C-alpha positions as CSV (number, residue, x, y, z in Angstrom):
1,X,75.8,109.3,141.3
2,X,78.6,106.9,141.0
3,X,77.3,105.4,138.2
4,X,77.0,108.5,136.8
5,X,80.7,109.4,137.3
6,X,81.4,106.0,135.6
7,X,79.3,106.4,132.8
8,X,80.7,110.0,132.0
9,X,84.7,108.3,132.1
10,X,83.6,105.3,130.0
11,X,82.6,108.4,127.4
12,X,85.6,110.0,127.8
13,X,87.3,106.7,126.8
14,X,85.4,105.5,124.0
15,X,85.0,109.0,122.7
16,X,89.4,109.5,122.7
17,X,89.5,106.4,121.4
18,X,86.9,107.5,118.8
19,X,89.4,110.6,117.8
20,X,92.3,108.4,117.3
21,X,90.2,106.2,114.7
22,X,89.3,109.5,113.3
23,X,92.7,110.9,113.3
24,X,94.3,108.1,111.7
25,X,91.8,108.3,108.5
26,X,92.9,112.1,107.9
27,X,96.3,111.3,108.1
28,X,96.2,108.5,105.7
29,X,94.1,110.6,103.2
30,X,96.4,110.6,100.6
31,X,97.9,106.8,101.4
32,X,97.7,104.8,98.7
33,X,94.5,102.2,98.9
34,X,94.0,102.9,102.6
35,X,90.6,102.0,104.1
36,X,88.9,104.6,106.1
37,X,87.8,103.0,109.6
38,X,84.9,103.6,111.8
39,X,84.5,103.2,115.2
40,X,81.2,101.9,116.3
41,X,79.3,102.1,120.1
42,X,77.1,100.4,122.1
43,X,75.6,100.8,125.5
44,X,77.0,98.6,128.5
45,X,75.5,96.0,130.8
46,X,72.3,98.1,132.4
47,X,71.4,97.6,136.0
48,X,68.0,96.3,136.8
49,X,66.1,98.6,139.4
50,X,62.9,96.5,138.7
51,X,62.0,93.5,137.0
52,X,59.2,93.1,134.2
53,X,56.7,91.9,135.5
54,X,54.7,95.3,137.2
55,X,52.3,97.2,135.8
56,X,55.2,100.0,135.4
57,X,57.7,97.2,133.0
58,X,61.5,97.1,133.3
59,X,63.2,99.9,135.3
60,X,66.9,99.7,134.2
61,X,69.8,102.3,134.8
62,X,72.8,102.4,132.0
63,X,76.4,101.8,133.2
64,X,77.8,103.7,129.8
65,X,78.9,103.2,126.4
66,X,81.7,100.6,124.6
67,X,83.6,101.0,121.7
68,X,81.5,97.5,119.9
69,X,83.8,97.1,117.1
70,X,86.1,99.3,114.6
71,X,85.5,98.7,111.0
72,X,87.3,99.2,107.9
73,X,85.3,100.5,104.8
74,X,86.5,98.7,102.0
75,X,84.5,100.4,99.4
76,X,86.8,101.6,96.3
77,X,88.9,104.0,95.8
78,X,89.0,106.6,92.9
79,X,92.5,105.7,91.1
80,X,95.2,108.2,89.7
81,X,97.2,107.5,86.6
82,X,100.6,107.1,87.0
83,X,102.5,106.0,83.7
84,X,104.8,103.4,85.8
85,X,103.8,100.3,83.9
86,X,104.1,98.3,87.1
87,X,102.0,100.4,89.0
88,X,98.1,98.4,89.2
89,X,95.0,98.9,89.5
90,X,92.0,96.9,90.9
91,X,88.8,98.0,89.5
92,X,86.5,96.5,91.8
93,X,85.9,96.6,95.7
94,X,86.3,92.7,96.4
95,X,90.3,92.1,95.3
96,X,93.0,91.8,96.4
97,X,96.8,91.3,95.5
98,X,98.6,88.3,97.2
99,X,102.6,89.4,97.6
100,X,104.9,87.0,99.9
101,X,107.8,88.1,102.0
102,X,111.0,86.1,102.2
103,X,110.2,83.9,104.9
104,X,107.1,82.4,102.8
105,X,104.5,84.1,104.9
106,X,101.6,85.5,102.6
107,X,99.7,89.1,102.8
108,X,96.8,90.8,101.2
109,X,96.8,94.1,99.9
110,X,95.0,96.4,97.6
111,X,98.0,99.1,96.9
112,X,99.4,98.2,93.3
113,X,102.6,100.5,93.9
114,X,105.0,97.7,92.2
115,X,108.4,97.4,90.9
116,X,110.5,95.7,89.0
117,X,113.8,94.4,91.6
118,X,117.1,94.0,90.0
119,X,116.3,90.1,89.5
120,X,112.9,91.0,87.4
121,X,110.6,89.9,90.0
122,X,107.6,92.5,91.2
123,X,107.9,93.2,94.4
124,X,106.0,95.5,96.8
125,X,108.2,98.4,98.1
126,X,109.2,96.4,101.0
127,X,110.6,94.1,98.5
128,X,107.6,91.5,99.1
129,X,107.1,89.3,95.8
130,X,103.5,89.5,93.9
131,X,102.2,86.1,93.5
132,X,100.4,84.7,90.5
133,X,101.4,82.2,87.8
134,X,105.1,81.7,86.5
135,X,104.6,80.4,82.9
136,X,106.4,81.5,79.4
137,X,103.6,81.2,77.1
138,X,102.7,82.3,73.3
139,X,100.2,84.7,73.7
140,X,96.7,83.3,75.2
141,X,98.6,79.8,76.4
142,X,97.6,77.7,79.4
143,X,99.9,78.7,82.4
144,X,99.4,76.5,85.5
145,X,102.3,77.0,87.3
146,X,102.0,79.1,90.5
147,X,104.9,81.5,92.4
148,X,106.5,85.0,92.4
149,X,105.9,86.4,89.1
150,X,109.2,87.4,87.4
151,X,109.4,89.8,84.7
152,X,112.3,89.0,81.8
153,X,113.5,87.8,79.3
154,X,115.9,85.2,78.5
155,X,116.1,84.6,74.5
156,X,117.5,81.0,74.7
157,X,113.9,80.4,76.8
158,X,111.5,82.1,74.6
159,X,108.8,80.5,74.4
160,X,108.1,81.6,70.5
161,X,110.4,82.2,67.5
162,X,111.3,85.8,66.9
163,X,110.9,87.5,63.9
164,X,114.7,88.3,64.5
165,X,116.8,86.1,65.8
166,X,119.0,89.0,67.9
167,X,115.6,90.6,69.5
168,X,115.9,92.3,72.5
169,X,112.8,93.1,74.6
170,X,111.9,96.5,74.5
171,X,109.2,96.9,77.1
172,X,106.3,94.9,78.5
173,X,102.6,95.6,79.5
174,X,100.0,94.1,81.9
175,X,96.8,93.4,80.5
176,X,93.2,93.5,82.1
177,X,93.4,90.0,83.2
178,X,96.7,90.0,84.7
179,X,98.9,88.6,82.0
180,X,102.1,90.5,81.5
181,X,102.8,90.7,77.7
182,X,106.3,91.0,76.5
183,X,107.2,92.7,73.8
184,X,110.2,92.7,71.4
185,X,112.1,95.2,69.5
186,X,110.5,93.1,66.1
187,X,107.3,93.4,66.9
188,X,107.4,90.1,68.3
189,X,105.0,89.1,71.7
190,X,104.5,86.2,74.4
191,X,103.5,86.6,77.6
192,X,105.5,86.4,81.0
193,X,103.5,84.7,84.3
194,X,100.2,86.4,85.4
195,X,98.7,88.4,88.1
196,X,96.2,86.6,90.2
197,X,93.9,88.5,92.8
198,X,92.1,86.7,95.8
199,X,88.4,87.3,97.3
200,X,87.2,86.8,101.3
201,X,84.0,86.0,102.3
202,X,84.7,88.9,105.1
203,X,86.5,91.4,104.7
204,X,86.7,93.0,107.9
205,X,88.6,90.0,109.3
206,X,91.3,90.8,107.5
207,X,94.1,92.7,109.8
208,X,95.9,95.1,109.3
209,X,99.7,94.6,109.1
210,X,101.0,98.5,108.2
211,X,103.0,99.0,105.1
212,X,99.4,98.6,103.2
213,X,99.2,94.7,103.9
214,X,96.4,92.9,105.5
215,X,97.4,89.4,107.5
216,X,94.7,87.0,109.2
217,X,94.2,85.7,105.6
218,X,92.7,82.1,105.8
219,X,90.1,83.2,109.3
220,X,88.6,86.3,106.5
221,X,87.8,82.7,104.3
222,X,89.4,82.8,100.9
223,X,88.9,81.4,97.4
224,X,89.9,78.2,98.0
225,X,90.4,77.4,101.6
226,X,93.5,77.5,103.4
227,X,95.0,77.2,99.8
228,X,94.6,80.6,99.0
229,X,93.8,80.0,95.6
230,X,94.0,83.2,93.8
231,X,92.0,83.5,90.1
232,X,92.0,85.6,87.2
233,X,91.1,89.3,87.4
234,X,87.6,90.0,86.2
235,X,86.3,86.6,87.4
236,X,84.6,85.7,91.0
237,X,83.6,89.6,91.5
238,X,87.9,90.2,91.6
239,X,87.7,93.5,89.3
240,X,89.9,93.6,86.1
241,X,93.0,95.6,86.8
242,X,94.3,99.0,85.3
243,X,98.1,99.3,84.8
244,X,100.1,102.5,85.1
245,X,97.3,103.4,88.2
246,X,96.7,103.4,91.4
247,X,94.3,103.3,93.9
248,X,94.1,106.2,96.2
249,X,92.8,106.7,99.7
250,X,89.0,106.2,100.2
251,X,88.8,108.7,103.0
252,X,85.9,111.4,102.8
253,X,87.5,114.2,104.9
254,X,84.4,116.2,104.6
255,X,82.6,113.1,106.8
256,X,85.8,112.8,108.6
257,X,85.6,116.7,109.8
258,X,82.0,117.0,110.8
259,X,82.6,113.4,112.7
260,X,85.5,115.1,114.4
261,X,83.3,118.3,115.5
262,X,80.5,115.8,116.5
263,X,82.8,113.4,118.6
264,X,84.5,116.7,120.4
265,X,81.2,117.5,121.5
266,X,80.2,114.3,122.9
267,X,83.7,114.3,124.5
268,X,82.8,117.6,125.8
269,X,79.3,116.4,127.1
270,X,81.1,113.6,128.9
271,X,83.7,115.6,130.7
272,X,80.0,117.6,132.0
273,X,78.6,114.8,133.2
274,X,81.6,114.2,135.4
275,X,82.4,117.6,136.8
276,X,78.5,118.0,137.5
277,X,78.2,114.8,139.3
278,X,81.7,116.0,141.6
279,X,79.2,119.1,142.6
280,X,77.1,117.3,143.3
281,X,78.5,115.3,145.6
282,X,80.4,118.0,147.0
283,X,76.7,119.3,148.1
284,X,76.1,116.2,149.6
285,X,79.1,116.6,151.5
286,X,78.6,120.1,152.8
287,X,75.7,118.8,154.6
288,X,77.3,117.8,157.5
289,X,78.2,121.3,158.3
């Protein structure tokens, strides 16, 4: 009878964990590029009452339930147009931007709500710099230097000769392949850097680190191994980029509320196991009267 009490307690504990996961999903239903999580259960060690050598077969009594895993759903979310050229959406489920903090630590993210800071670097809202090629070249030129992407126009260092000597920067566009096209007010164009994407063998080995970032990159099996060699968007299954758009959360609210109801009922059922076991124990105690 104590076994049923333990099973009921284990059920309460694990259904509470599942409720925590569901609550977090619902809370992040409007978070940019949020990936919904799902708690999966497994049974625990079973007590063997009789081995399998007899005609009746093996007799085993389970001891409850445990949380086997909490996995993230990395399916692609829908996109929303923003009109902000530095915002980027990955049109594929497996690509990730690589960003680096001031200490040189690298993170992966699907959230492309980037901005251009006062120094011209393409950064996250926390100031982490987006990684890629940094070369300034004529349109279609080869790029080889990797580092912090910087969107800036230095008239003395332009890779082309503008049509007008005093031409000024009119704006920029980020192409589907990640190349940043700089437009001068005389109609001249050149490219200043390229946003690159990373892909991992097992996305579920990535660890959520807050601020829409993932860590534990090398354990997840990145392209290029420990070197984290990101590639051109649209290659190696990474997906092409769409500028002026953001990926939305992939949380399905209808499914979450359905899980919420079934989890609540499961919690109530396990609570009933505890109260029923307690009542039976009380009957045993009353036998001595």
